[in-house]
C-alpha positions as CSV (number, residue, x, y, z in Angstrom):
1,M,-14.4,21.3,-6.3
2,S,-12.4,24.5,-6.6
3,K,-8.7,24.2,-7.3
4,L,-6.7,23.5,-4.2
5,T,-3.9,25.8,-3.0
6,A,-1.4,25.6,-0.1
7,A,-3.9,27.9,1.7
8,S,-7.0,25.8,1.1
9,T,-8.9,24.5,4.1
10,Y,-11.7,22.0,4.8
11,K,-14.5,22.7,7.3
12,L,-14.5,20.3,10.3
13,A,-17.6,19.0,12.0
14,S,-16.7,21.4,14.9
15,G,-17.1,24.3,12.4
16,F,-13.4,25.2,12.4
17,Q,-11.3,25.2,9.3
18,I,-8.3,22.8,8.8
19,P,-5.6,23.3,6.2
20,V,-5.5,20.6,3.5
21,I,-1.8,20.1,3.9
22,G,0.0,19.7,7.2
23,F,3.5,19.2,8.5
24,G,4.2,16.0,10.6
25,V,6.9,15.9,13.2
26,Y,7.1,12.2,14.2
27,L,10.8,11.4,14.9
28,T,11.8,15.0,14.5
29,P,14.5,15.4,17.2
30,Q,13.9,17.9,20.0
31,D,17.2,19.7,19.3
32,V,16.1,20.6,15.7
33,A,12.3,20.7,16.0
34,Q,12.0,24.4,16.8
35,N,14.2,25.5,13.9
36,V,12.4,23.0,11.5
37,I,9.0,24.4,12.4
38,Y,10.2,28.0,12.0
39,K,11.6,27.1,8.6
40,A,8.4,25.3,7.6
41,L,6.4,28.5,8.5
42,E,8.8,30.6,6.3
43,I,8.2,28.2,3.4
44,G,4.4,28.4,3.8
45,Y,3.1,25.6,6.1
46,R,0.4,26.6,8.5
47,H,-0.7,23.2,9.9
48,F,1.5,21.2,12.4
49,D,0.8,17.7,13.6
50,T,2.5,16.5,16.8
51,A,1.7,14.1,19.7
52,Q,2.5,13.5,23.3
53,Y,4.3,10.4,22.1
54,Y,6.6,12.4,19.9
55,N,8.2,14.2,22.8
56,N,8.5,17.4,20.8
57,E,5.3,19.3,21.6
58,Q,7.2,22.1,23.4
59,E,9.7,22.6,20.6
60,V,6.9,22.7,18.0
61,V,5.0,25.4,20.0
62,D,8.3,27.3,20.5
63,G,8.9,27.3,16.7
64,I,5.4,28.6,16.0
65,S,5.3,31.2,18.8
66,S,8.8,32.6,17.8
67,Y,7.7,32.9,14.2
68,L,4.5,34.6,15.2
69,K,6.5,37.0,17.3
70,D,8.8,37.8,14.4
71,H,5.9,38.2,11.9
72,P,3.1,40.2,13.6
73,N,1.1,40.2,10.3
74,L,0.5,36.5,10.9
75,K,-2.2,35.7,13.5
76,R,-2.5,32.8,15.8
77,S,-5.8,32.0,14.0
78,D,-3.7,31.4,10.8
79,I,-2.0,28.5,12.4
80,F,-3.5,25.0,13.0
81,Y,-1.9,23.0,15.8
82,T,-2.7,19.3,16.5
83,T,-1.6,17.0,19.2
84,K,-2.6,13.5,20.4
85,V,-3.3,11.7,23.6
86,D,-0.7,9.0,24.0
87,T,-2.0,5.4,24.6
88,P,-0.6,5.1,28.2
89,N,-2.4,8.3,29.0
90,Q,-5.9,7.0,28.1
91,G,-8.6,6.9,30.7
92,Y,-10.6,9.8,32.1
93,E,-8.2,11.0,34.9
94,K,-4.9,10.2,33.1
95,T,-6.2,12.0,30.0
96,K,-7.0,15.1,32.0
97,I,-3.5,15.1,33.5
98,S,-1.8,14.7,30.1
99,L,-4.0,17.4,28.6
100,E,-3.0,19.8,31.3
101,Q,0.7,19.1,30.4
102,S,0.0,19.5,26.6
103,L,-1.9,22.8,27.3
104,L,0.9,24.1,29.5
105,K,3.4,23.4,26.7
106,A,1.0,25.2,24.3
107,K,0.4,28.1,26.6
108,A,1.9,30.6,24.0
109,L,-0.7,29.5,21.5
110,K,-3.7,30.1,24.0
111,Y,-5.6,27.0,22.7
112,I,-5.0,23.7,20.8
113,D,-6.9,23.4,17.5
114,L,-7.3,19.7,17.4
115,V,-6.6,16.8,19.9
116,L,-6.9,13.2,18.7
117,V,-7.0,9.9,20.6
118,H,-3.7,8.5,19.2
119,A,-4.9,4.9,18.9
120,P,-7.6,2.6,20.1
121,L,-5.1,0.2,21.7
122,T,-6.6,0.1,25.2
123,N,-10.1,-0.9,26.1
124,K,-13.6,0.5,25.9
125,E,-13.6,2.1,29.3
126,K,-10.3,3.9,28.7
127,R,-11.2,5.0,25.2
128,L,-14.6,6.4,26.3
129,G,-13.0,8.0,29.4
130,T,-10.5,9.8,27.2
131,Y,-13.2,11.1,24.9
132,K,-15.2,12.3,27.9
133,A,-12.2,14.3,29.1
134,L,-11.7,15.7,25.6
135,Q,-15.3,16.8,25.4
136,E,-14.9,18.7,28.7
137,Y,-11.9,20.5,27.5
138,V,-13.7,21.6,24.3
139,E,-16.4,23.1,26.5
140,T,-13.8,25.2,28.3
141,G,-12.5,26.5,25.0
142,K,-9.0,25.3,25.6
143,I,-9.4,22.7,22.8
144,R,-11.4,23.6,19.7
145,S,-11.9,20.3,17.9
146,I,-11.4,16.6,18.9
147,G,-11.1,13.4,17.0
148,V,-9.4,10.1,16.7
149,S,-6.5,8.4,15.0
150,N,-6.0,4.8,13.8
151,Y,-9.6,4.1,14.5
152,G,-11.5,1.5,12.6
153,I,-15.3,1.5,12.1
154,S,-16.0,-0.5,15.2
155,H,-14.0,1.9,17.4
156,I,-16.0,4.9,16.0
157,E,-19.3,3.1,16.4
158,E,-18.3,2.5,20.0
159,L,-18.4,6.3,20.5
160,Y,-21.7,6.8,18.6
161,N,-23.3,4.1,20.8
162,W,-22.1,5.7,24.0
163,E,-24.7,7.7,25.9
164,G,-22.1,10.3,26.9
165,F,-21.2,11.2,23.3
166,K,-21.9,14.9,22.8
167,I,-19.2,16.5,20.6
168,P,-18.7,15.3,17.1
169,I,-15.6,13.5,15.9
170,S,-13.9,16.1,13.7
171,A,-11.2,13.8,12.2
172,N,-9.8,10.3,11.9
173,Q,-6.0,10.3,11.1
174,I,-5.0,7.0,9.5
175,E,-2.3,5.6,7.3
176,L,-3.3,6.0,3.6
177,N,-1.4,5.6,0.3
178,P,-2.3,4.3,-3.2
179,W,-1.7,0.7,-1.9
180,L,-3.6,1.3,1.3
181,T,-6.8,3.1,0.4
182,R,-9.0,1.7,3.2
183,K,-12.0,2.4,1.0
184,E,-14.7,1.1,3.4
185,L,-13.4,3.1,6.3
186,V,-12.9,6.3,4.3
187,E,-16.4,6.1,2.9
188,Y,-17.8,5.5,6.4
189,C,-15.9,8.5,7.8
190,R,-17.2,10.7,5.1
191,S,-20.8,9.5,5.7
192,K,-20.4,10.7,9.3
193,N,-18.8,14.0,8.3
194,I,-15.4,12.9,9.8
195,A,-12.5,14.5,8.0
196,V,-9.9,11.9,6.9
197,E,-6.2,12.8,7.6
198,A,-3.5,10.7,5.9
199,F,-0.3,10.0,7.7
200,S,2.8,8.4,6.1
201,P,1.5,9.6,2.6
202,L,5.1,9.1,1.4
203,T,5.0,5.4,2.4
204,R,8.1,6.1,4.7
205,G,10.0,6.1,1.4
206,K,9.4,2.4,0.9
207,R,7.4,2.7,-2.4
208,I,9.2,5.7,-3.9
209,D,10.8,3.6,-6.6
210,D,7.6,1.9,-7.7
211,P,7.8,1.7,-11.5
212,E,4.2,3.1,-11.9
213,L,5.0,6.0,-9.6
214,T,8.3,6.8,-11.3
215,A,6.6,6.7,-14.7
216,L,4.0,9.2,-13.5
217,A,6.7,11.4,-12.0
218,K,8.4,11.6,-15.4
219,K,5.1,12.4,-17.2
220,Y,4.2,15.3,-14.9
221,N,7.8,16.5,-14.4
222,K,7.5,15.9,-10.7
223,T,9.2,13.7,-8.1
224,P,7.6,10.4,-7.0
225,A,7.0,12.0,-3.6
226,Q,5.1,14.8,-5.2
227,I,3.0,12.3,-7.1
228,L,2.1,10.5,-3.9
229,L,1.2,13.8,-2.1
230,R,-1.0,14.9,-5.1
231,W,-2.7,11.5,-5.1
232,S,-3.5,12.0,-1.4
233,L,-4.9,15.5,-2.0
234,D,-6.9,14.4,-5.1
235,S,-8.4,11.6,-2.9
236,G,-9.7,14.4,-0.6
237,F,-7.5,13.6,2.3
238,I,-5.8,16.1,4.6
239,T,-2.2,15.2,3.9
240,L,0.6,15.1,6.4
241,P,4.1,14.7,5.0
242,K,7.1,14.9,7.3
243,T,10.7,15.9,6.7
244,V,13.5,17.9,8.4
245,T,15.3,19.1,5.3
246,E,14.5,22.5,3.7
247,K,14.7,21.0,0.2
248,R,12.0,18.4,0.9
249,M,9.9,21.0,2.7
250,V,9.8,23.1,-0.4
251,E,9.3,20.0,-2.7
252,N,6.4,18.7,-0.5
253,L,4.5,22.0,-0.8
254,D,5.1,22.3,-4.6
255,I,2.1,20.2,-5.5
256,F,-0.6,22.7,-6.2
257,D,0.3,23.5,-9.8
258,F,-1.0,20.2,-11.2
259,E,-3.6,17.5,-10.7
260,L,-3.4,13.8,-11.7
261,E,-5.5,13.1,-14.8
262,K,-8.5,10.8,-14.0
263,E,-7.0,7.8,-15.7
264,D,-3.6,8.2,-13.9
265,F,-5.3,8.6,-10.6
266,K,-7.4,5.5,-11.2
267,S,-4.4,3.4,-12.3
268,L,-2.3,4.4,-9.3
269,T,-5.2,3.6,-6.9
270,H,-5.0,0.0,-5.7
271,D,-8.2,-0.6,-3.8
272,D,-7.4,-4.4,-3.9
273,Q,-4.2,-4.0,-1.9
274,Y,-3.6,-3.5,1.9
275,W,0.0,-2.5,2.1
276,I,1.1,-1.0,5.5
277,S,4.5,0.8,5.7
278,A,5.2,-0.5,9.2
279,P,4.3,-4.2,9.2
280,H,2.7,-5.7,12.3
281,W,1.3,-2.2,13.3
282,D,-2.2,-1.6,12.2
283,P,-4.4,-0.3,15.2
284,V,-7.3,0.1,12.8
285,T,-7.9,-3.6,13.1
286,Y,-7.4,-3.8,16.9
287,E,-10.0,-5.8,18.8
288,G,-10.2,-5.1,22.5
């Protein structure tokens, strides 16, 4: 594999390219989101991940569009914008209504690069209805790629077994970290050409003081957060850190000048553990 840079991309099943590192905006307040996105673009981020549930789609789009206006050398095609269909909006008709709202907010961007089903937490009829609507929007060109989030193998199989399945699943965005490697699910996704996106790669800060992590940070002259992000990249995941501070934005992108040595990567990878940063919330295992 060629050396990754901040500009590196992976090819999705849809044929479009997705940057290997993104910028998450969960819990980014509306009143600061536009400026945060503008600053992130200045620093070098080109991939932004929001959701209907986050209530900041408009502000994220405004940050992107104002930056593009101020920097004519940068094209819309240089930016990758993701949103997600909220769980209460699942089902064919509700999904279409919610997508129209998301597209209206993204009007300045002309299209949405990737739309994910946020979680499988409804039922088969609603999940399939949502995917049916997403497929129709891909056919109109308003959405380029579609995928899922927080889906386990059974949820993905449900799509493959559905007679209405036409457009490939481009990505599955799931929580991943060295103590939550979801090896079976990741290998399954890769066997189906589904890109794996990692949210909460920094463990919501809960494992930042892990002794093994701090020792590696010292060895590589990096921060524990940078070690976690590099572990995610070295695992082949599309990595989605989030922050609102400029210092952390810079730090989180400063991870392309080193790689973890094989032994260090191996020792940090705990396939035998299943540690979730937000206990009692793991939609991947949802049955219903």
